[in-house]
C-alpha positions in Angstrom: 0.1 0.1 0.0 1.5 3.5 -0.7 2.0 6.0 1.7 -0.1 9.5 1.6 2.0 12.4 1.9 2.9 15.1 4.2 -0.1 14.8 6.8 -2.2 17.8 7.3 -1.7 19.6 10.4 -4.1 18.8 13.3 -4.2 21.3 16.0 -6.3 19.2 18.0 -5.6 16.7 21.0 -7.2 13.2 20.4 -10.2 12.9 22.3 -13.1 10.3 22.3 -12.8 6.7 21.5 -12.1 5.1 18.4 -13.9 2.1 16.8 -13.0 0.2 14.3 -14.8 0.3 10.7 -17.8 -2.0 10.5 -19.7 -4.3 8.1 -22.8 -3.0 6.6 -25.7 -4.4 5.2 -25.9 -5.0 1.6 -29.2 -2.9 0.9 -29.2 0.7 0.5 -29.3 2.2 3.9 -29.7 6.1 5.3 -28.7 7.1 8.7 -31.0 10.6 9.4 -28.5 13.5 10.7 -27.9 13.4 15.0 -31.0 15.2 16.3 -29.2 17.8 18.6 -26.3 19.5 17.4 -23.4 20.2 19.8 -22.4 23.7 20.5 -20.5 24.9 17.2 -17.4 26.3 17.5 -18.5 29.1 15.0 -21.7 30.6 13.5 -22.8 30.3 9.8 -22.8 34.1 10.0 -19.3 33.9 11.1 -18.0 31.9 8.2 -20.0 33.8 5.9 -18.1 36.7 6.4 -15.2 35.3 4.6 -12.6 35.0 7.3 -10.6 31.8 7.4 -10.2 31.4 10.8 -13.8 30.3 11.6 -13.4 28.0 8.6 -10.2 26.7 10.5 -12.4 26.3 14.1 -15.1 24.5 11.9 -12.8 22.1 10.7 -11.2 21.4 14.0 -14.6 20.5 15.5 -15.6 18.4 12.7 -12.4 16.4 13.1 -12.4 15.8 16.8 -15.9 14.5 16.2 -14.6 12.0 13.7 -11.5 11.2 15.6 -13.8 9.7 18.6 -14.7 6.9 16.0 -11.8 6.7 13.7 -8.3 6.0 14.8 -4.8 6.2 13.4 -6.2 8.1 10.1 -5.3 11.5 10.7 -4.3 12.1 7.0 -7.3 10.6 5.9 -9.8 12.8 7.7 -8.1 15.6 6.8 -8.0 15.0 3.0 -12.5 14.4 3.9 -12.4 17.9 5.2 -10.5 19.4 2.0 -13.1 17.3 -0.2 -16.1 18.7 1.7 -14.8 22.2 1.8 -14.5 22.2 -2.2 -17.3 20.3 -2.5 -15.4 17.8 -4.6 -16.0 14.0 -4.7 -13.5 11.3 -3.2 -12.5 7.6 -4.5 -10.7 5.7 -1.5 -8.4 2.8 -1.9 -7.8 0.4 0.6 -7.8 -3.5 2.1 -11.4 -4.3 3.9 -11.3 -3.0 7.4 -9.4 0.0 7.6 -12.2 2.7 8.5 -13.1 3.8 4.9 -17.2 3.0 5.5 -16.7 4.3 9.1 -15.1 7.5 8.5 -17.6 8.4 5.9 -20.4 7.7 8.0 -18.8 9.4 11.2 -18.1 12.7 9.1 -21.7 12.8 8.1 -22.8 12.4 11.3 -20.4 15.3 12.5 -21.7 17.5 9.6 -25.4 17.3 10.4 -25.8 15.6 6.5 -27.9 12.5 5.6 -26.2 9.5 4.7 -26.7 6.5 2.2 -24.6 3.3 1.3 -24.5 1.4 -1.9 -23.2 -2.0 -2.3 -21.9 -2.5 -5.4 -22.3 -5.8 -6.9 -21.7 -7.5 -10.3 -25.3 -7.7 -10.7 -26.3 -4.1 -9.4 -28.2 -2.2 -12.3 -28.5 1.6 -13.1 -31.9 1.9 -11.5 -30.9 0.8 -8.4 -28.7 3.8 -8.0 -30.6 6.4 -9.4 -34.2 5.2 -9.0 -37.0 4.6 -11.2 -40.5 5.4 -12.6 -43.1 3.3 -10.7 -47.0 3.0 -12.4 -49.5 3.3 -9.6 -52.3 1.0 -10.6 -54.4 3.1 -8.0 -53.8 6.6 -9.4 -52.9 5.7 -13.0 -50.1 7.7 -13.0 -45.9 7.1 -13.0 -44.3 8.5 -9.9 -40.6 8.7 -8.8 -39.1 5.9 -6.7 -35.9 7.8 -5.7 -33.2 5.9 -5.3 -30.2 6.3 -2.7 -28.1 9.2 -4.9 -30.5 11.3 -3.2 -29.0 11.9 -0.1 -25.9 14.5 1.2 -23.1 12.1 1.2 -23.4 9.0 -0.7 -21.3 5.8 0.5 -20.1 4.0 -3.4 -18.7 0.9 -1.5 -16.6 -1.3 -3.8 -17.4 0.2 -6.8 -15.3 -1.2 -9.0 -17.2 -4.6 -8.3 -20.0 -3.4 -10.4 -19.9 -3.3 -14.7 -19.2 0.3 -16.1 -22.6 0.6 -17.0 -23.9 0.7 -13.7 -20.8 3.0 -12.9 -21.7 5.6 -15.2 -24.9 6.2 -13.6 -23.2 8.2 -11.4 -21.5 10.4 -13.6 -24.1 13.0 -14.5 -24.8 13.1 -10.6 -20.7 13.7 -9.8 -20.7 16.1 -12.3 -24.0 18.2 -12.4 -25.5 17.1 -9.0 -28.6 16.4 -10.8 -29.6 12.6 -12.1 -32.2 12.1 -15.1 -34.7 9.4 -14.7 -36.9 8.7 -17.9 -36.2 12.0 -19.6 -36.7 14.3 -16.8 -34.1 15.7 -14.3 -34.0 15.9 -10.9 -31.7 18.1 -8.7 -29.6 16.8 -6.2 -28.7 17.7 -2.9 -26.6 20.8 -2.9 -24.4 18.9 -0.5 -23.9 15.9 -2.7 -20.7 14.1 -2.4 -19.6 10.6 -3.4 -17.2 8.9 -1.4 -16.5 5.4 -3.7 -14.3 2.7 -2.1 -12.6 0.5 -4.3 -10.1 -2.7 -4.2 -7.0 -2.7 -5.7 -7.3 -3.6 -9.2 -5.4 -6.9 -8.6 -8.1 -8.2 -6.3 -10.5 -11.1 -7.8 -13.9 -9.8 -9.5 -12.8 -5.5 -10.4 -13.6 -3.7 -13.2 -11.6 -0.8 -13.9 -13.2 2.6 -13.4 -14.0 4.7 -16.7 -11.3 7.4 -17.3 -13.8 10.0 -17.4 -15.4 9.0 -14.1 -11.8 8.4 -12.6 -11.1 12.1 -13.6 -14.5 13.5 -11.7 -13.2 13.1 -8.7 -11.2 15.7 -6.5 -9.2 13.2 -4.5 -8.0 9.7 -4.4 -7.0 8.6 -0.9 -4.8 5.6 0.3 -6.1 4.4 3.5 -3.3 2.1 5.0 -3.2 0.0 8.2 -3.3 2.3 11.1 0.4 2.3 13.1 1.1 -0.1 15.8 0.4 2.0 18.6 -2.8 3.3 17.4 -4.3 -0.3 16.4 -3.4 -1.1 19.9 -5.1 1.7 21.1 -8.5 0.7 19.0 -8.0 -3.3 20.3 -8.2 -1.8 24.0 -10.8 0.4 23.5 -12.9 -2.3 21.6 -12.3 -4.3 24.7 -13.7 -1.8 26.9 -17.1 -1.5 25.1 -17.1 0.8 22.6 -19.7 0.0 19.3 -19.2 1.2 15.9 -22.8 0.8 15.1 -24.0 3.5 17.7 -22.3 6.6 16.8 -24.7 8.7 19.6 -23.7 6.6 22.1 -20.3 6.8 21.2 -20.4 10.7 21.8 -20.4 11.7 18.0 -22.2 14.8 17.8 -23.2 17.4 15.1 -21.2 20.7 15.3 -22.0 21.6 12.1 -25.1 22.1 9.8 -25.4 22.1 5.8 -25.6 25.8 6.0 -22.4 26.3 7.8 -20.6 24.0 5.4 -22.1 25.9 2.1 -20.7 29.1 3.9 -17.7 27.6 4.5 -17.4 26.3 0.8 -18.0 30.1 0.1 -15.2 31.5 2.2 -12.7 29.0 0.7 -13.5 30.7 -2.9 -12.3 33.9 -1.4 -8.7 32.8 -0.4 -6.0 34.5 -2.4 -3.9 33.1 -4.6 -0.8 35.0 -6.3 0.1 35.0 -9.7 3.4 32.8 -8.9 1.3 30.6 -7.1 -1.1 30.2 -10.2 1.9 29.8 -12.2 3.9 27.2 -10.3 0.2 25.1 -9.9 0.1 25.4 -13.9 3.5 24.1 -14.5 3.2 21.4 -11.8 0.4 19.9 -14.2 2.0 20.6 -17.5 5.1 19.2 -17.1 3.4 15.7 -16.3 2.0 16.0 -20.3 5.5 15.5 -21.5 6.8 12.5 -19.3 8.3 9.8 -21.1 6.8 7.4 -18.2 3.3 8.6 -18.4 1.0 7.9 -21.6 -1.5 10.6 -20.2 -0.8 13.5 -18.2 -2.9 15.5 -16.2 -5.6 17.9 -17.3 -6.3 21.1 -17.0 -9.4 20.0 -14.3 -6.5 18.2 -12.5 -4.9 21.8 -12.2 -8.3 23.3 -11.0 -8.9 20.4 -8.1 -5.0 21.5 -7.5 -6.0 25.3 -6.8 -9.4 24.4 -5.0 -7.9 21.6 -2.6 -4.7 23.9 -1.5 -7.1 26.5 -1.1 -9.2 24.6 1.2 -6.0 23.4 3.0 -5.0 26.9 3.4 -8.5 27.8 5.3 -8.2 24.7 7.3 -5.0 26.1 8.6 -6.5 29.2 9.1 -4.8 31.4 6.3 -6.0 33.7 3.6 -3.6 32.6 0.9 -2.1 29.6 -0.4 2.1 28.8 0.0 4.0 26.3 -2.0 3.5 23.7 0.8 -0.3 23.5 0.7 0.3 22.4 -3.1 2.5 19.7 -2.3 0.4 18.4 0.3 -2.8 18.1 -1.8 -0.8 17.1 -5.1 -0.5 13.1 -4.9 -4.4 13.0 -3.5 -5.1 15.4 -6.3 -2.9 13.7 -9.1 -2.4 10.1 -8.7 -5.7 9.1 -10.0 -5.3 11.4 -13.1 -1.5 9.8 -14.7 -1.5 6.8 -16.5 1.7 5.3 -16.4 3.3 3.6 -19.5 3.4 -0.4 -19.3 7.2 -0.4 -19.3 7.2 2.0 -16.6 4.6 -0.3 -14.4 7.1 -3.0 -15.0 10.1 -1.0 -13.4 8.0 -0.4 -10.3 6.9 3.2 -10.8 4.1 4.5 -9.1 1.8 7.8 -9.4 3.0 9.3 -6.4 6.7 8.7 -7.4 5.5 10.8 -10.8 4.3 13.4 -8.8 7.3 13.5 -6.3 9.6 14.1 -8.9 7.7 16.5 -11.1 7.5 18.4 -7.8 11.2 18.4 -7.2 11.7 19.7 -10.7 9.7 22.6 -11.0 10.6 25.9 -9.2 9.0 26.9 -6.2 8.0 31.0 -6.6 9.8 33.1 -3.7 
């Protein structure tokens, strides 16, 4: 498993009890937001003012809640928060049992968002994702039977175990935040975000994701095993009776509202970016297009994702401007799924993260 790049700064101490990932039922499930919000660190009006300090306080409060359930995945939690602040989708790759599902579910609870999960299987149909029109014999009319895609946070579990036709059912929703059913367009939640998990492609029964769909994920996050000390602490706390199925009983509280998340996204857009930093981001992306090790470099969409993710990280750290370190930190999760290695490069053992590291080392850092 590949290691992620430099960790995102965490200003909070460890709180609460971590719990392990847990198996979920195969049918789509929904979790309502926690009923009574905890005292929020900031208000929507404070965030709406455009200052980044309230955004940083909000992210710290959310991080603290997620860490009550998830142990040893600080970098993953930080990158989840970047996706929330940008409003982008996340592709998660890792072996089963490393808290991918639990982290997504806990994040939804901590921001007061609705949550649904789809277990992708080889026989899953597009209508199982988006929904379908059902004829009502009593009224003699068709009515919409909404699919699990109508939610705030959608966990698409093991997305690469279903054929491309069903994978493509998410394309319009991910790009436009709407879905078309029987020729009629239906708007999705303004918070709609896909957290898709996939098994490594060398696992049996997996289908590669279409490049067009892969490029629509803001980040690809590699979820590794927790550090030995964190895993031991996890076992000890489970022994003391903590249950991942009961988030409310584990002390998970809603410290944000959808309105606050939307206000935070607006504040992130106001983070300043100098002309030198814009050119720096462009040069990183453009350099990948002329490398002999790659058959496909990063697209302009990758540059946009790199810019927006850097701004989100700056806001999380309380700054209203980005610095080169922001770009370097988010570059691996932003770019690793957008680079296609040549066959001979793969045979030599190169990984996309190796290419990103090489590019970052070759591009001059603005002063």
